[in-house]
C-alpha positions as CSV (number, residue, x, y, z in Angstrom):
1,M,10.5,23.5,3.0
2,A,12.1,20.0,3.3
3,P,10.3,17.4,1.2
4,L,8.3,14.8,3.1
5,S,9.6,11.2,3.1
6,E,8.1,8.6,0.8
7,E,6.6,6.8,3.8
8,D,4.8,9.9,4.9
9,I,3.4,11.2,1.7
10,C,0.5,9.0,1.0
11,A,-2.3,11.4,0.1
12,I,-3.3,14.7,-1.5
13,F,-5.9,16.8,0.2
14,A,-7.3,19.4,-2.1
15,A,-8.8,22.2,0.0
16,H,-11.0,22.7,-3.0
17,T,-9.3,21.4,-6.1
18,L,-7.1,18.4,-5.9
19,S,-4.1,18.1,-8.1
20,V,-0.8,16.2,-8.0
21,A,2.1,18.4,-7.0
22,S,5.9,18.1,-6.7
23,M,7.0,17.3,-3.2
24,D,10.1,19.5,-3.6
25,R,8.5,22.9,-3.5
26,P,5.3,24.4,-2.1
27,T,3.9,25.8,-5.4
28,I,4.0,24.6,-8.9
29,S,2.8,25.6,-12.3
30,L,0.9,23.1,-14.4
31,P,2.4,24.3,-17.7
32,T,5.9,23.4,-16.3
33,L,4.9,20.4,-14.3
34,D,7.4,17.6,-14.7
35,V,5.4,14.4,-14.5
36,S,8.1,12.2,-16.0
37,G,9.2,11.2,-12.5
38,G,6.0,9.4,-11.7
39,L,4.6,9.0,-8.2
40,N,7.9,9.5,-6.4
41,R,8.4,13.0,-7.7
42,L,4.9,14.3,-7.7
43,L,3.4,12.5,-4.8
44,R,6.1,10.4,-3.2
45,R,3.4,8.2,-1.8
46,G,0.4,9.6,-3.4
47,P,-2.3,12.1,-3.5
48,C,-4.6,12.8,-0.6
49,L,-4.4,12.9,3.1
50,T,-3.4,10.4,5.7
51,A,-0.5,9.0,7.5
52,G,0.8,6.8,10.3
53,N,1.7,3.2,11.1
54,F,-0.8,0.6,10.0
55,P,-3.4,0.3,12.7
56,G,-5.1,-3.0,13.6
57,D,-7.5,-4.6,11.2
58,T,-10.9,-5.1,12.8
59,Q,-11.9,-8.5,11.5
60,F,-15.4,-9.9,11.2
61,R,-17.2,-13.2,11.4
62,T,-20.2,-13.4,9.1
63,D,-22.4,-14.5,12.0
64,D,-21.8,-11.1,13.6
65,V,-24.4,-9.8,11.1
66,D,-27.0,-12.1,12.7
67,N,-25.9,-11.1,16.2
68,G,-26.7,-7.5,15.7
69,V,-23.3,-6.2,14.7
70,D,-24.6,-5.2,11.2
71,D,-27.6,-3.0,10.7
72,G,-29.0,-4.9,7.8
73,P,-29.0,-3.8,4.1
74,P,-29.8,-0.2,3.2
75,D,-31.9,1.0,0.3
76,G,-29.7,-0.9,-2.3
77,Y,-30.5,-4.2,-0.6
78,I,-28.4,-7.4,-1.0
79,D,-27.5,-9.8,1.8
80,V,-27.4,-13.0,-0.3
81,G,-26.7,-15.4,2.6
82,A,-30.4,-15.4,3.7
83,R,-31.5,-13.9,0.4
84,R,-33.0,-10.4,-0.3
85,Y,-31.3,-8.8,-3.3
86,H,-31.8,-5.9,-5.7
87,I,-28.5,-4.1,-6.3
88,E,-29.7,-4.0,-9.9
89,N,-31.2,-7.5,-9.6
90,Y,-28.1,-8.9,-8.0
91,L,-25.6,-7.7,-10.6
92,G,-27.6,-8.9,-13.6
93,D,-28.2,-7.3,-17.0
94,Q,-29.6,-4.2,-15.5
95,W,-26.4,-3.7,-13.6
96,V,-24.4,-4.2,-16.8
97,N,-26.5,-1.7,-18.8
98,D,-26.8,0.9,-16.1
99,C,-23.3,0.8,-14.4
100,I,-20.7,-1.1,-16.5
101,M,-21.4,0.0,-20.0
102,P,-21.7,3.7,-19.3
103,L,-18.2,3.6,-17.8
104,E,-17.0,1.8,-20.9
105,I,-18.5,4.4,-23.2
106,A,-17.0,7.2,-21.2
107,G,-13.6,5.8,-22.1
108,I,-14.3,5.8,-25.9
109,F,-14.5,9.6,-26.0
110,A,-11.3,10.2,-24.1
111,G,-10.3,13.4,-25.8
112,K,-6.8,14.9,-25.3
113,A,-4.8,16.3,-22.4
114,P,-4.5,20.1,-22.1
115,S,-2.0,21.6,-24.5
116,D,0.0,23.1,-21.7
117,F,0.9,19.8,-20.2
118,A,4.6,19.3,-20.2
119,A,4.3,15.6,-20.7
120,I,2.1,13.9,-23.3
121,P,-0.1,11.4,-21.6
122,H,-0.4,7.9,-23.0
123,P,-3.7,6.8,-24.5
124,W,-4.6,4.7,-21.4
125,Q,-3.9,7.8,-19.2
126,N,-6.3,9.9,-21.3
127,Q,-8.9,7.3,-21.2
128,G,-8.5,6.5,-17.5
129,A,-8.7,10.2,-16.6
130,R,-12.0,10.6,-18.5
131,Q,-13.4,7.4,-17.0
132,M,-12.4,8.5,-13.5
133,H,-14.0,11.9,-14.2
134,Y,-17.2,10.2,-15.2
135,L,-17.2,8.0,-12.1
136,S,-16.6,11.2,-10.0
137,N,-19.8,12.6,-11.3
138,S,-21.8,9.3,-11.2
139,K,-23.8,7.9,-8.3
140,F,-20.6,6.2,-7.1
141,C,-18.8,9.6,-6.5
142,G,-15.4,8.2,-7.4
143,G,-13.7,5.0,-8.5
144,I,-10.6,2.9,-8.3
145,C,-7.6,2.9,-10.7
146,G,-5.9,-0.4,-10.4
147,D,-3.4,0.1,-13.2
148,E,-0.3,-2.1,-12.7
149,M,2.9,-0.5,-11.5
150,G,4.8,1.8,-13.7
151,L,1.9,3.0,-15.9
152,G,1.9,6.6,-14.7
153,K,-1.1,6.9,-12.4
154,T,0.3,10.2,-11.2
155,L,-0.3,11.9,-14.6
156,L,-3.7,10.3,-14.8
157,A,-4.5,11.9,-11.4
158,V,-3.3,15.3,-12.7
159,Q,-5.7,15.0,-15.6
160,V,-8.6,14.0,-13.3
161,M,-8.1,17.2,-11.3
162,E,-7.7,19.3,-14.4
163,L,-11.0,18.0,-15.7
164,A,-12.7,19.0,-12.4
165,K,-11.2,22.5,-12.1
166,N,-14.3,24.4,-13.1
167,E,-16.7,22.6,-10.9
168,S,-18.6,24.9,-8.6
169,G,-17.9,25.3,-4.9
170,S,-14.2,25.0,-5.3
171,F,-11.3,27.3,-6.1
172,S,-10.7,27.6,-9.8
173,L,-7.4,26.9,-11.6
174,V,-8.5,29.0,-14.6
175,D,-6.3,31.9,-15.7
176,R,-3.8,31.4,-12.9
177,Q,-1.2,29.0,-11.7
178,P,-2.4,26.6,-9.0
179,K,-1.1,27.1,-5.5
180,V,0.1,24.0,-3.8
181,L,0.8,23.5,-0.1
182,V,2.7,20.6,1.5
183,L,1.0,20.7,4.9
184,T,3.2,19.7,7.8
185,D,2.1,22.5,10.2
186,S,-0.5,21.1,12.6
187,S,-1.2,24.7,13.8
188,M,-2.8,25.7,10.5
189,T,-6.5,26.1,10.8
190,A,-9.2,25.3,8.2
191,Q,-9.8,29.1,8.0
192,S,-6.1,29.6,7.2
193,L,-6.3,27.1,4.5
194,V,-9.2,28.9,2.9
195,A,-7.6,32.3,3.4
196,G,-4.4,31.0,1.8
197,N,-6.4,30.3,-1.4
198,W,-4.6,27.0,-1.8
199,D,-5.8,24.9,-4.7
200,I,-4.0,21.8,-3.6
201,V,-3.1,20.7,-0.1
202,I,-0.8,17.7,0.3
203,V,-0.6,15.8,3.6
204,S,0.6,12.5,4.8
205,Y,-1.6,9.7,6.1
206,H,0.2,10.1,9.4
207,F,-0.6,13.8,9.5
208,L,-4.3,13.4,8.8
209,S,-4.5,10.5,11.2
210,K,-3.0,12.6,14.0
211,Q,-5.4,15.4,13.5
212,Y,-8.3,13.1,13.3
213,R,-7.4,11.4,16.5
214,A,-7.0,14.7,18.3
215,M,-10.5,15.8,17.2
216,R,-12.1,12.5,18.3
217,K,-10.4,12.6,21.7
218,F,-11.6,16.2,22.1
219,E,-15.2,15.2,21.3
220,E,-15.0,12.3,23.8
221,R,-13.7,14.7,26.6
222,L,-16.3,17.3,25.7
223,Q,-19.1,14.7,26.0
224,K,-17.8,13.5,29.3
225,Y,-17.6,17.1,30.6
226,R,-21.2,17.7,29.4
227,E,-22.3,14.6,31.3
228,T,-20.4,15.1,34.5
229,G,-19.5,18.8,34.6
230,A,-16.2,17.7,36.3
231,G,-12.9,19.5,35.5
232,S,-12.4,22.3,33.1
233,V,-13.8,22.7,29.6
234,P,-11.6,20.7,27.2
235,K,-9.6,22.8,24.7
236,R,-10.6,22.3,21.1
237,P,-7.6,21.2,19.0
238,I,-6.8,22.9,15.7
239,G,-8.7,20.8,13.2
240,G,-7.1,21.9,9.9
241,V,-7.9,19.3,7.3
242,A,-9.8,17.2,9.9
243,S,-12.0,20.0,11.0
244,N,-15.8,19.9,10.7
245,F,-15.5,23.4,9.2
246,W,-15.6,22.0,5.7
247,E,-18.9,20.3,6.2
248,L,-20.5,23.2,8.2
249,F,-19.7,25.6,5.4
250,D,-20.4,23.1,2.6
251,L,-16.9,23.3,1.2
252,P,-16.2,19.7,0.1
253,V,-12.9,18.6,-1.2
254,K,-13.4,18.5,-4.9
255,R,-11.3,15.4,-5.5
256,L,-9.8,13.3,-2.8
257,I,-7.1,11.3,-4.5
258,L,-5.6,8.4,-2.5
259,D,-2.4,7.0,-3.9
260,E,-1.3,3.6,-2.6
261,C,-4.9,3.3,-1.4
262,H,-4.4,-0.2,-0.2
263,I,-2.9,1.5,2.9
264,I,-6.5,2.0,4.1
265,K,-7.5,-1.6,3.7
266,N,-7.5,-2.1,7.5
267,E,-10.2,-0.7,9.6
268,G,-8.0,1.5,11.8
269,T,-7.2,5.2,12.2
270,F,-5.9,5.7,8.7
271,Y,-9.2,4.4,7.2
272,E,-11.3,6.3,9.7
273,A,-9.4,9.6,9.1
274,V,-9.7,9.4,5.3
275,K,-13.4,8.4,5.5
276,A,-14.2,11.4,7.6
277,V,-13.0,13.9,5.0
278,H,-15.8,16.0,3.6
279,R,-15.4,15.4,-0.1
280,R,-17.3,15.4,-3.4
281,A,-15.5,12.5,-5.0
282,T,-12.8,10.0,-4.2
283,I,-10.3,8.6,-6.7
284,M,-8.1,5.7,-5.4
285,L,-4.9,4.6,-7.0
286,S,-3.0,1.4,-6.4
287,G,-1.0,-1.1,-8.4
288,T,-2.0,-3.8,-5.9
289,V,-5.6,-3.2,-5.1
290,M,-5.9,-6.7,-3.6
291,S,-2.6,-6.3,-1.8
292,N,-2.9,-9.5,0.2
293,R,-6.5,-10.9,0.3
294,W,-9.5,-10.4,-1.9
295,V,-11.3,-8.7,1.0
296,D,-8.7,-6.0,1.0
297,V,-10.8,-4.2,-1.6
298,A,-13.8,-3.9,0.7
299,N,-12.7,-0.8,2.6
300,L,-11.9,0.9,-0.7
301,V,-15.4,0.2,-1.8
302,T,-16.9,1.8,1.3
303,M,-15.2,5.1,0.3
304,L,-17.6,5.3,-2.6
305,N,-21.4,5.9,-2.8
306,G,-24.2,4.5,-4.9
307,H,-24.0,0.9,-3.6
308,P,-25.3,-1.0,-0.6
309,F,-21.8,-1.8,0.9
310,A,-21.4,0.9,3.5
311,T,-19.4,-1.5,5.7
312,R,-16.8,-4.2,5.1
313,Q,-19.2,-6.6,6.8
314,K,-21.9,-6.0,4.2
315,F,-19.4,-6.4,1.4
316,V,-18.1,-9.7,2.6
317,R,-21.5,-11.1,3.3
318,A,-22.6,-10.3,-0.3
319,F,-19.5,-11.6,-2.1
320,S,-18.4,-14.6,0.1
321,L,-19.4,-18.2,-0.6
322,S,-18.2,-19.3,2.9
323,D,-20.5,-20.2,5.7
324,K,-21.2,-18.1,8.8
325,S,-18.5,-19.6,10.9
326,T,-15.7,-18.5,8.6
327,T,-13.5,-15.6,9.6
328,I,-13.3,-12.8,7.1
329,W,-9.7,-13.6,6.0
330,K,-10.6,-17.2,5.1
331,C,-13.8,-16.4,3.2
332,V,-13.9,-17.8,-0.4
333,P,-15.1,-15.2,-2.9
334,D,-18.0,-15.4,-5.4
335,V,-15.6,-14.5,-8.2
336,V,-18.1,-13.8,-11.0
337,S,-20.4,-11.5,-8.9
338,L,-17.4,-9.7,-7.5
339,Q,-16.0,-9.1,-11.0
340,R,-19.3,-7.8,-12.2
341,F,-19.4,-5.4,-9.3
342,L,-15.8,-4.1,-9.7
343,L,-16.2,-3.6,-13.5
344,A,-18.5,-0.7,-12.7
345,I,-16.1,1.1,-10.4
346,M,-12.6,0.1,-11.3
347,L,-10.1,0.4,-14.2
348,A,-7.0,-1.9,-14.3
349,R,-4.6,-1.9,-17.2
350,P,-1.7,-4.3,-17.6
351,S,2.0,-3.3,-17.3
352,D,2.6,-4.4,-20.9
353,S,0.6,-1.4,-22.0
354,L,3.9,0.4,-21.7
355,S,6.6,-1.0,-23.9
356,L,9.3,-1.8,-21.4
357,P,12.4,-4.0,-21.7
358,H,12.0,-7.6,-20.6
359,I,12.0,-8.5,-16.9
360,S,13.3,-12.0,-15.9
361,H,12.8,-13.8,-12.6
362,E,15.0,-16.5,-11.2
363,D,14.8,-18.2,-7.8
364,A,18.5,-18.5,-6.7
365,I,18.2,-21.9,-5.0
366,F,20.6,-22.9,-2.3
367,Q,20.6,-25.1,0.8
368,L,21.1,-24.5,4.5
369,E,24.4,-26.3,4.7
370,D,25.1,-26.3,8.4
371,D,23.1,-28.9,10.4
372,V,22.8,-26.6,13.4
373,E,21.5,-23.8,11.2
374,W,19.0,-26.1,9.6
375,R,17.8,-27.4,12.9
376,Y,17.3,-23.8,14.3
377,V,15.1,-23.0,11.3
378,Q,13.2,-26.3,11.4
379,D,12.4,-26.0,15.1
380,A,11.3,-22.4,14.9
381,T,9.1,-23.2,11.9
382,E,7.5,-26.2,13.6
383,K,6.7,-24.1,16.7
384,Y,5.2,-21.4,14.4
385,E,3.0,-23.9,12.6
386,R,1.8,-25.5,15.8
387,A,1.0,-22.1,17.4
388,R,-0.7,-20.9,14.3
389,S,-2.9,-24.1,14.1
390,A,-3.9,-23.7,17.7
391,S,-4.6,-20.0,17.3
392,E,-6.8,-20.6,14.2
393,E,-9.1,-23.0,16.1
394,K,-12.5,-21.3,16.4
395,G,-12.6,-19.1,19.5
396,A,-9.0,-19.7,20.3
397,R,-7.5,-16.5,18.9
398,T,-6.4,-13.9,21.4
399,S,-4.0,-10.9,21.1
400,D,-1.4,-12.9,23.1
401,S,-1.7,-15.9,20.8
402,A,-1.4,-13.7,17.7
403,N,1.6,-12.1,19.2
404,Q,3.2,-15.5,19.8
405,V,2.5,-16.6,16.2
406,M,4.0,-13.4,14.8
407,G,7.1,-13.7,16.9
408,L,7.7,-17.4,15.9
409,A,7.1,-16.6,12.2
410,V,9.7,-13.8,12.2
411,K,12.1,-15.8,14.4
412,A,12.1,-18.7,11.9
413,Q,12.9,-16.3,9.1
414,L,15.6,-14.6,11.0
415,Y,17.3,-17.9,11.7
416,A,17.0,-18.7,8.0
417,A,18.8,-15.4,7.3
418,H,21.6,-15.6,10.0
419,A,21.8,-17.5,13.3
420,I,23.0,-14.3,15.0
421,L,19.7,-12.6,14.1
422,G,17.6,-15.6,15.2
423,M,19.2,-15.5,18.6
424,Q,18.2,-11.9,18.9
425,A,14.6,-12.5,17.7
426,D,12.9,-12.7,21.1
427,D,14.4,-9.4,22.3
428,I,13.7,-7.5,19.1
429,H,10.2,-8.8,19.0
430,Q,9.3,-7.4,22.4
431,K,10.6,-4.0,21.4
432,V,8.7,-3.7,18.1
433,V,5.4,-5.7,18.6
434,S,3.9,-2.8,20.6
435,G,3.7,-0.9,17.4
436,I,1.0,-3.2,16.1
437,E,-2.6,-3.0,17.2
438,I,-3.9,-6.6,17.2
439,D,-7.4,-7.7,16.8
440,D,-8.3,-11.3,17.7
441,E,-9.9,-11.8,14.3
442,D,-6.9,-10.4,12.3
443,D,-5.2,-12.2,9.4
444,L,-2.0,-13.7,10.8
445,D,-0.1,-13.3,7.6
446,G,-1.1,-9.6,7.5
447,L,0.0,-9.1,11.0
448,V,3.4,-10.7,10.2
449,V,3.8,-8.4,7.2
450,R,3.2,-5.3,9.5
451,L,5.5,-6.7,12.1
452,V,8.3,-7.2,9.6
453,D,7.8,-3.6,8.4
454,L,8.5,-2.4,12.0
455,Y,11.8,-4.3,12.1
456,S,13.2,-1.6,9.8
457,R,12.3,1.2,12.3
458,E,14.6,0.6,15.2
459,T,15.0,3.1,18.0
460,V,18.2,5.1,18.0
461,K,19.5,3.4,21.1
462,S,18.8,-0.2,20.1
463,R,20.3,0.5,16.7
464,S,23.4,2.1,18.2
465,D,24.0,-0.9,20.5
466,W,23.5,-3.3,17.6
467,L,25.9,-1.5,15.3
468,D,28.6,-1.5,18.0
469,E,28.0,-5.2,18.5
470,L,28.2,-5.8,14.8
471,A,31.4,-3.9,14.4
472,S,33.1,-6.2,17.0
473,M,32.1,-9.4,15.2
474,E,34.6,-11.4,13.1
475,I,33.9,-11.2,9.4
476,S,34.2,-15.0,9.2
477,D,31.2,-15.3,11.6
478,L,29.2,-13.0,9.5
479,K,30.0,-15.0,6.4
480,A,29.1,-18.3,8.1
481,S,25.4,-18.1,7.2
482,S,24.3,-20.2,4.1
483,R,22.1,-17.3,3.0
484,V,25.0,-14.8,3.1
485,K,27.1,-17.2,1.1
486,A,24.3,-17.7,-1.4
487,F,23.9,-13.9,-1.6
488,C,27.6,-13.4,-2.3
489,S,27.5,-16.0,-5.0
490,V,24.5,-14.3,-6.8
491,L,26.1,-10.9,-6.4
492,R,29.4,-12.1,-7.8
493,R,27.6,-13.6,-10.8
494,A,25.6,-10.4,-11.4
495,R,28.7,-8.3,-11.2
496,R,30.4,-10.6,-13.7
497,N,27.5,-10.9,-16.2
498,F,26.3,-7.3,-15.9
499,P,29.4,-5.3,-15.0
500,H,28.1,-1.9,-15.8
501,E,24.6,-2.2,-14.3
502,K,23.5,-1.0,-10.9
503,I,22.1,-3.5,-8.3
504,I,19.4,-3.1,-5.7
505,V,19.4,-5.5,-2.8
506,F,16.0,-5.9,-0.9
507,S,15.5,-7.5,2.5
508,S,12.7,-7.5,5.0
509,Y,15.2,-7.1,7.8
510,L,17.3,-4.1,8.5
511,R,19.9,-6.0,10.6
512,F,20.4,-8.5,7.8
513,L,21.2,-5.6,5.5
514,D,23.7,-4.4,8.1
515,I,25.4,-7.7,8.0
516,L,25.4,-7.7,4.2
517,H,26.8,-4.2,4.1
518,R,29.9,-5.3,6.0
519,V,30.3,-8.4,3.9
520,I,30.0,-6.5,0.6
521,K,32.6,-4.1,1.8
522,Q,35.0,-6.9,2.7
523,E,34.3,-9.3,-0.2
524,F,33.8,-6.8,-3.0
525,N,35.5,-3.6,-1.7
526,I,32.2,-1.7,-2.3
527,D,30.6,0.7,0.2
528,A,27.0,0.1,-0.6
529,L,24.4,2.9,-0.3
530,R,21.6,2.4,2.2
531,Y,17.9,3.3,2.1
532,D,15.9,2.4,5.1
533,G,13.7,3.7,7.9
534,T,16.6,4.9,10.0
535,L,17.3,7.8,7.5
536,S,15.7,11.2,7.6
537,S,13.7,12.5,4.6
538,A,16.6,14.7,3.5
539,Q,19.0,11.7,3.8
540,K,16.8,9.5,1.7
541,T,16.5,12.1,-1.0
542,G,20.3,12.4,-1.0
543,V,20.7,8.6,-1.3
544,Q,18.3,8.4,-4.2
545,E,20.0,11.2,-6.1
546,A,23.4,9.8,-5.4
547,F,22.4,6.4,-6.7
548,T,21.5,7.9,-10.1
549,D,25.0,9.2,-10.5
550,P,27.0,6.6,-12.7
551,A,30.1,7.3,-10.6
552,S,28.4,6.4,-7.3
553,S,28.3,3.0,-5.5
554,P,26.8,0.4,-7.8
555,I,24.9,-1.3,-5.0
556,L,21.9,0.0,-3.0
557,L,20.5,-1.8,0.1
558,I,16.8,-1.2,0.8
559,T,14.4,-2.6,3.4
560,S,11.1,-3.9,1.9
561,G,9.0,-1.7,4.2
562,C,10.8,1.4,3.2
563,G,11.6,1.1,-0.5
564,S,9.2,-1.4,-2.1
565,V,6.8,1.4,-3.0
566,G,7.0,5.1,-4.0
567,L,10.5,5.0,-5.5
568,N,11.8,5.4,-9.0
569,L,15.0,3.6,-9.4
570,Q,15.3,3.0,-13.1
571,S,19.1,3.5,-12.9
572,A,19.3,0.0,-11.5
573,S,18.5,-3.1,-13.6
574,V,19.5,-6.0,-11.3
575,V,17.4,-6.8,-8.2
576,I,18.5,-9.3,-5.5
577,Q,15.8,-10.2,-3.0
578,T,17.4,-11.9,-0.1
579,E,14.4,-13.9,1.1
580,V,10.8,-14.8,0.1
581,W,8.3,-12.2,1.3
582,W,5.0,-12.9,2.9
583,N,3.1,-10.8,0.4
584,H,3.8,-11.4,-3.3
585,N,2.3,-8.1,-4.3
586,T,4.9,-6.3,-2.2
587,E,7.5,-8.2,-4.1
588,R,6.0,-7.0,-7.4
589,Q,5.9,-3.4,-6.1
590,A,9.6,-3.7,-5.3
591,Y,10.5,-5.0,-8.8
592,A,8.5,-2.1,-10.2
593,R,10.9,0.4,-8.7
594,C,13.3,-0.6,-11.5
595,H,10.9,-2.0,-14.2
596,R,9.0,1.1,-15.1
597,G,8.9,4.0,-17.6
598,G,12.4,5.2,-18.2
599,Q,14.0,1.8,-17.9
600,T,16.2,1.1,-21.0
601,V,17.7,-2.3,-20.3
602,P,16.2,-5.7,-19.3
603,V,15.6,-6.1,-15.6
604,K,16.9,-9.2,-13.9
605,V,15.4,-10.3,-10.6
606,F,17.1,-12.9,-8.4
607,R,15.2,-14.2,-5.3
608,L,17.1,-16.3,-2.8
609,F,15.3,-19.5,-1.8
610,A,16.6,-22.2,0.5
611,S,15.2,-25.5,-0.7
612,N,15.6,-27.2,2.6
613,S,14.3,-24.3,4.7
614,A,10.9,-25.0,6.3
615,I,10.0,-21.3,6.6
616,D,10.9,-20.6,3.0
617,A,8.5,-23.3,1.9
618,V,5.8,-22.1,4.2
619,M,6.0,-18.6,2.9
620,R,6.0,-19.6,-0.8
621,T,3.0,-21.8,-0.2
622,S,1.1,-19.0,1.5
623,Q,2.0,-16.7,-1.3
624,T,0.8,-19.1,-4.0
625,K,-2.6,-19.7,-2.4
626,K,-3.4,-16.0,-2.1
627,T,-2.0,-15.2,-5.5
628,Q,-4.2,-17.8,-7.2
629,T,-7.3,-16.4,-5.5
630,N,-6.5,-12.8,-6.3
631,D,-5.4,-13.5,-9.8
632,S,-8.7,-15.4,-10.5
633,I,-10.5,-12.2,-9.8
634,M,-8.1,-9.7,-11.4
635,N,-7.3,-11.6,-14.6
636,L,-10.6,-10.6,-16.2
637,L,-10.5,-7.1,-14.8
638,V,-7.0,-6.2,-16.0
639,R,-7.1,-5.4,-19.7
640,R,-5.5,-3.0,-22.2
641,H,-7.3,0.2,-22.7
642,D,-8.1,-0.7,-26.3
643,A,-9.3,-4.3,-25.5
644,T,-13.0,-5.3,-25.7
645,I,-14.6,-5.6,-22.4
646,V,-15.6,-9.1,-21.2
647,I,-18.6,-9.5,-18.9
648,P,-18.3,-12.7,-16.9
649,P,-21.4,-15.0,-17.4
650,Y,-23.9,-14.2,-14.7
651,Q,-24.0,-16.8,-11.9
652,A,-26.2,-15.8,-9.0
653,N,-25.8,-18.2,-6.1
654,V,-29.3,-17.6,-4.9
655,F,-31.6,-20.2,-6.4
């Protein structure tokens, strides 16, 4: 069976017992399980089920609650805005004693990993596994592991599932090797999964989402048939992991483990499909829990029980200090109350828990030298800012206006990369924007991030036409861009100062990497390896394996949407990022491909920044604002496993 791609493998569905499995073969043995490769080897993109392109993010205005959109608080109360509390006296001492401290105590008695584990877990992994096991059996029925990148959340997940193996109602792993299935066959029924006696079933977010949509469409057609009697009886699709079989026979997934769980931050099909899984407990893993905005954690919280936040709307209303007219993505958080809540359901350990070589960061500053080049970028950025300002006026946002803002943002960045790409921007935008589901309350920066990701997934025809056009261009025209010149300067310096170290080049834009590929070959006589959305799963695996060979090409070109997560690339120690990215956490994820367990030399990161580029400045400012807000929340939550817990002073905004 061919391994799934790292974009597709986002989840592990345990038909009764969840465990982390190698993606390279359908069955594994825990005693010989090689966990040294981390998430890429064992999960690629994580444990659990799910898949697909990011669907639209249904946004929310807090006044929707008063207009009947929200049903009001459930038994746990809260509301805050117009009062009404509880939730352990609005996260007071009772919450600390009943919810936070028991989780802390569970970590003290961490115990040891099973003796047949091939790899010896680190102390924070042992402790984290025990705490996640405790949360799985608590009223919350699960928790969030927000350990920073490179700390081995995969092995922690393996331990969590090992601890749960003897729970009733699930297949047991005792006295036999676990059977693991990488499920890509949509014709496999739920009954077949049971009959196969699989202990672990691994699917992609895309796969689960597709099955979920098929079941929902069937239910809609069936309801229509019942009401009208018109046409023929709709044919029931094969449900497989999305079937209601599991609930009807009371066979819950023992542990639903979601790696890269921030993928379900948006209220779209991914989120709905995962939420619909009949499960006993949910364990969520991500090095960037608040991947873009603080409200991104809301949908993760709704996957758990034991709290009153069944919807994102209720979560935002409780933890936002903003007034009712504020859209969700502009809401200011009540930091202390949010920290107190998350301390009861989330673990987060810093990357310095693992002794790694130093990582350095340098902004490689240059200027757009050509006046025409500068003017293109300036004009596109000014149009973007005007369109964004108009779109953000209350009641002015529409799908068309959001589409326009996205297009202008990307156009400005493409001009800042190379004028050739800027001139193509309008045509490219129309081809890829259909891949994004836009809600008129969506976060514009989040939409741009998703749009940029689609730029690395061109159709075969459009890519073929572009490559033919590129091949006919003069190399001097390709080298005319100030950013290309700056890149060559940085690459030349890196090759001179670190002659024996491999280099990874990241860009948000596939076509800019195409240009760099030609320039590198001409300027440095190096045929760089490529890793992007145009490659098949087998091709990607081949590239990754080839790059680890010391005799192979010393340079690997990767698109941000394809290689910033789920890869282990410790064979490289130099990272060149060709432009500022909209999401700083995505940048951190990219650097962590090199700076992780197994790295033996210091990692050097160079990020190109045009000091007179308006769009570069806009993006860095946007990054800084969001990073400051998210860091203000996470700074207290992230601590070493052996550090004393700090409970933030209680500040209820209610009196």
